[in-house]
C-alpha positions, 0 to 999 in steps of 0.5 A: 876483067874475068870472062863474065861466064855465069858459073862463075857469078853468084846472083842478083846484086849481092854486094860485091857481084858484079854480073854483066848482060845488058843490050844497049849497054854493057853496064857493071851491075844490073838492076831489074826491069820493070815487068808487069809487076816488078819481081824481086830475086830472093834468097831463103834464109831457111834453105838458102834456095834462090826464088824472087817476090813481088814488091808486096812482099808476095812469093810468085817463084818459089824459092827452089832454085841453087842460082837465079838471076834477074831477068834479061829479056823475060827470062832469067837464067837459074840453075840446078845441080851445077846446071843452067837453065832459064824461065819465064816471068811467070815461073815455067821452064821455058829451057831445064837447066842442063846446060855446063855454062850460060849467060843472060838473056841481051839481044833476046839471045843468051849464050850456053855451052855444052862438050866445050862448043858454044851456040847463041839460043833464042827465048824458046829455047830454040838454037838461034843461028845453025853454027857453033864457036869455040867461044862466045860472048853475049850479045852487046849493042847488037853484035856478039863477039864470037870466036871460030878457029883461033881468031875473034869476029863479030856477029850481028843478029841474024847469024852474019859476020860483019867483023871478021876473025882476025883478033885474037881476042874480042870481048862485048860493044859498050859506048860503042867500042870494044877492047881487041887484041891483035898481034898481041896489042890491046886497043878499040874498034867501033861497031864498024870493025874500025880501029880508033885506038891503042889501049895502054900495055899489059892490060887486062879486058876492059869495058866503059862506063859512065865515059871511062875504062879501067885498065889494070897494070902492074897489078893496079888499077887506071881509066883512059877515057874514050878517046884512048887518054890515061885520064888516072894513073893506075896506082891504085885498086878497084872495082874498075867501073866507075857507076854514077859518077863515083867509083870504087877505090882503094889503097894500099891499106886495103881501106875503099873509100871512093873517088870521081872522074879526076881520079880524086878521092871523095869518099874517105877510104875507110871501109873494109868494103865497097860495092858501086852504087845504085840509084843512088846509094852505094853498100858498105861494110864497116867491123863486118857489117853491112849499111849504105851510104850516100854519095856524100859519103854519109851514113843513111842506112845504117852498117847492122847487117850481116849481107845486103843486096844492091837496091832496084827499084827502090827496095833492097834485100838484106839478112840480119841474124839469121832472117831475111828483108827488103828495106827501102830507102829509108832503112824501113823493113816492108817485108819479110822473106822466108 
């Protein structure tokens, strides 16, 4: 998996996009957290800019940003002219867009980068710690992987180094485990830094979701369980995560479907593209259009949309024929956005 820096992804829960940034558990799909009133990210079909509406369709934050991302810890990452900053839930700019790279907030902190150095800031936009790093991942489960010199270790929320920098690479914690590489051997450690088990050779960065972590071998995807045992051999292709008990899966036919945690195909491999389940529904593509299926594989919202995002707080952003709407799980249009 590519390192999930904000500059490398597109905002929101757009079908096919995975955004990582949570504190208690790293998850493949980020859903909007409820605030005083739910704020829904949307893209203006007229300008292509991003803003936020409430669940009644009222624009709360004007669509003026080149990119925008879901609120975390009361802050949303936004960008203008390839620079990144942060806004509050009332739309005020807390940190002017000035960073080359940035992460969403998690555990009260965000990682930002300027001039090849990484640091952490707090929700007021101030430096959280005095130290700067060669590389850094966002906080997850109250720890953050940082690169000091040529090695990676982990700091806590006070900026104190609590796991020594002895790793060639270190990733975020998910479900109590973090992927690390030491002397060329990939494996997992716990939040105390204790080595748990080796990861299959030749794997890319892995994280746990729903009790399983993907690994890739010779270009194909498999899964291990939380004890490190290979439970699904690397025989197919997928997005790399289990979501609500199912994972996107494909074979050489380039058609997508879903498998369960035993590796059994439970929804046929017949879609042009398919994405993670969210709130019981998954976005799939047929004949170039997007719709939604349930966990039994039944198309419950017809594939008629040019673009569709995942469901969040019962609503979903869609585009059709140059217009944009929010729909509910019955496929009913709740309101139009412009």
